[in-house]
C-alpha positions as CSV (number, residue, x, y, z in Angstrom):
1,X,245.9,111.6,41.9
2,X,248.9,112.9,43.9
3,X,248.7,115.7,46.5
4,X,250.2,118.2,44.1
5,X,249.5,121.8,43.1
6,X,248.1,122.0,39.5
7,X,249.7,125.4,38.9
8,X,253.3,125.2,40.3
9,X,253.7,121.4,40.8
10,X,254.7,121.6,44.4
11,X,254.0,118.4,46.4
12,X,254.7,116.9,49.9
13,X,258.2,116.8,51.5
14,X,259.9,114.4,53.8
15,X,260.6,115.3,57.3
16,X,261.9,113.6,60.5
17,X,260.0,113.5,63.7
18,X,262.4,113.1,66.6
19,X,261.4,111.3,69.9
20,X,262.7,112.0,73.3
21,X,265.4,109.4,72.8
22,X,266.3,111.0,69.4
23,X,265.0,108.2,67.3
24,X,264.1,109.4,63.8
25,X,260.7,108.6,62.3
26,X,260.2,109.7,58.7
27,X,256.9,111.5,58.1
28,X,255.3,113.5,55.2
29,X,254.5,117.2,55.3
30,X,251.7,117.8,52.9
31,X,251.1,121.2,51.3
32,X,247.9,123.2,52.0
33,X,245.8,122.4,48.9
34,X,242.5,124.2,48.2
35,X,240.0,123.4,45.5
36,X,239.4,126.6,43.4
37,X,238.0,127.5,40.0
38,X,240.8,128.9,37.9
39,X,239.7,130.1,34.4
40,X,236.4,128.2,34.8
41,X,238.1,124.9,35.6
42,X,238.2,123.3,39.1
43,X,241.8,122.8,40.2
44,X,243.8,121.9,43.3
45,X,245.8,125.0,44.1
46,X,248.3,125.5,47.0
47,X,247.8,128.6,49.2
48,X,251.2,130.0,48.1
49,X,249.8,130.2,44.5
50,X,246.5,131.6,45.7
51,X,248.4,134.4,47.5
52,X,250.4,135.2,44.4
53,X,247.4,135.2,42.2
54,X,245.6,137.6,44.5
55,X,248.7,139.9,44.4
56,X,248.9,139.9,40.6
57,X,245.2,140.7,40.0
């Protein structure tokens, strides 16, 4: 199962780590996923969606 939000579908992004000699190394930046119960079902939800859901309620 991918590291992806079950609500909005966001997933990890590519980024470049730069060394002192400016050599680029590709790395992944994963999103902050939390396991929460939403409507009685356990889902992986990103913190951005959790913040939005708290605001809407």
